[in-house]
N, C-alpha and C positions, 0 to 999 in steps of 0.2 A: 915155340911158337904160339898161334893167337889162341888162346881161349873163350869161346862163349857160355855165360854161362847161364844155362837151360832151367830157371826156376821155377815157369809155369805162366812167364809174362813177357812174352817180347816177339817178335820175326826172325827164329833161330834161323831156320834155314835159308830166307834170303841171302842173308851178313855171308854164312857159311859157304853161300854159291859165288858169293864175289871172292871171298877168298881164297878157294880151289882157279876162279880164271885165274887169278891175278899169280897161281902156282904159286900163295905163301900157303905153308904151313897152320892148319887151322884146327882146333876140335871143340867137342862141346862137353860139359861139363853138367851134368847132373846133380852128383853127390862133391860129398867134401874131399872124397879120396883122388875122385877123377879132377879136382880144382888144385888139387894141393902143387901141379909140377908146371902149371901155370905161370907165362915169361911174358906175355904181355891179357889184358881182360876187355870183352867186351861186354857192357851188364846193360842188356838190351829193357826196351818197357811198353807196355800197351796196358789202355786203362786207366785204370783208374789211381792216386798216391796210397792210400789204405791196401786196396787190394795188392799192390806190387810189394809192400813192406811185407804185407801178411805170408804174403808167396815166398817171399825173401826169407823170412825167421823160418818160417815152415820146412823150409829146401835143407836145415841143418846147415844150410853154406854159408851166413852172414858171418860166423865167429872167424872162416882159415878168410875171408873175402879182406876181413880188416884188416888181418895178419900180414898177408899178401900188401896190399893195397898201402896200406897205413905205418907197419912194421919191418918192410921190408923193399919200400918202394916203388912193388910195379906199377907199371904205366896200365892206367884203365879209361874205355870208354864209355860212359855213359848216353845213352842213346835215346830220345823222347822222355818217357816215363822213365827213364831209366836214366838220365840225366836230372831228372827231378827231385828222384830220392838220394841222390848226393848231397841238396840242402838236409837243415836239419829239423823243418817243416812244410807243413803246405796249409794252406786255409783248405782244401779239399777234403782233406780228414784231418784228422786228433791223433794220430798214431806219433812215434819220430822216425823223423828220417838218419839215412846213413849217416850227416854230420860231417864227411870227407871236407866241403866246400860249405863255411859258413854263408846263408840267408835261408830265405824265406821262397815258399813257391808262394804265386800268387792268384788271381783272376782276372782277366781285362776285363776292365771298367769300361764298356760298349759308351757312358753316359759321357766321356772324357774325349772321345774319341770324333774330329772335326771331320770328318767325315765319314758318311753314310757308310756302315760294314754294318760284321754277325759274327755272333760265336757258331761253332771252332773256327780260329783262322784255319783255310784249307784251300793246300794248294803251294804255288810253287811265288818263289822270293825271294830278295837278296839277302845275301849276308856278308855284312862286312867285317870283315881284321881292323878290331883297335888298336892292335899289338900285333907285335912278330911272331911268328911261331912254325914251326915243322908242320906243325896239323894243316895247312895252308896254303905249304908251295906248292906252288902252277898252280893256284887257283888266286892269285893276285887280282884278273882282270876279269875273270868272268867265274862266278858262282852260284846258280841257280841253286837251290834246293827244294823238296817239296816237305812240308809243313803239316802235322792236323795235329791242331791244343788248341784248349779255353785260358790254360793256364802258363805264368812263363815264371823263371827263377831269376828270383829280386837277390841280387850279392850283396852282400853287407859290406863287402870290400870292393872300390873297385878297380884293380888291382886283378882280381878275379872275373872279371868280365875279357873276351875273346874275342870278342865278336855281337854283332846289335843287325838287328832286322826292322823296319819302316812296319808295324802295324797300325794305325793310328795313330802311332807314337815311335819312337826305338824303343825295344826291348831287346835283352839278351836273349840270346839264338846259340851263345857258346860261350861256357867257361875254363875255367882251366887254372890249377894251383895246384904246383908243385908238378909234380907224376899225376893227376887226377884231370882230365876231360872229360866234359859234358856237350852237346850239342843236339838243343832241342826238333831240330830236322829231321828225317828217316832216309842216312843218307843208303841205304840199301835200296830204295826209290828215287834218287833221283840223278838215274842216270851216269852220267862220263864225270860228274862232278862229285856226286856219293862215292863213284870207283875210286876218283883219284885220291878222295879223302879219306877212304879204307884204308889205300894205297900207303898214304902216307903214316896212316896210325902204322900201320904193321912196319913200319922202318924208321918209326921213332928210338 
């Protein structure tokens, strides 16, 4: 079963509906007891880094998440801010992230862009995998995804970069370290490409 973590910061129903249409068993956990039996975990997130971490801390689920992901090595997929809180810290706030993948979340510096652009990065863009991963099976030649963000994940270790996207230069749009995956885009809003990616995660 795939368990979506409902800690008060994320597009829960849209993700659950995708899995229901795919006939993949899915549940929603709002308490540690509901989360305990998870085999795969989706960690959504919208809004700001500190607010997401604060909500997660207050949910009481952070401890069991660490146990499931770090000790029991259950696969986890962070989405948007749910990906960003996988990092150690963020320029957007002062609270510590989960630290499951070593890195810092940084704000785009539009002064460095060579073309006219703006923040947030909003809309459809290509996602280009830089290493083989089951998360991108059947997406090798066609992979448009929907983005809405002003911050990006800067990995400390290049080996943790799973995919990149060009927005005034390449930035990391997907990360992976062992059983931990994260995507900056919203697969639940990305039509057939997002459905395929969520299916791939469900079949890891």
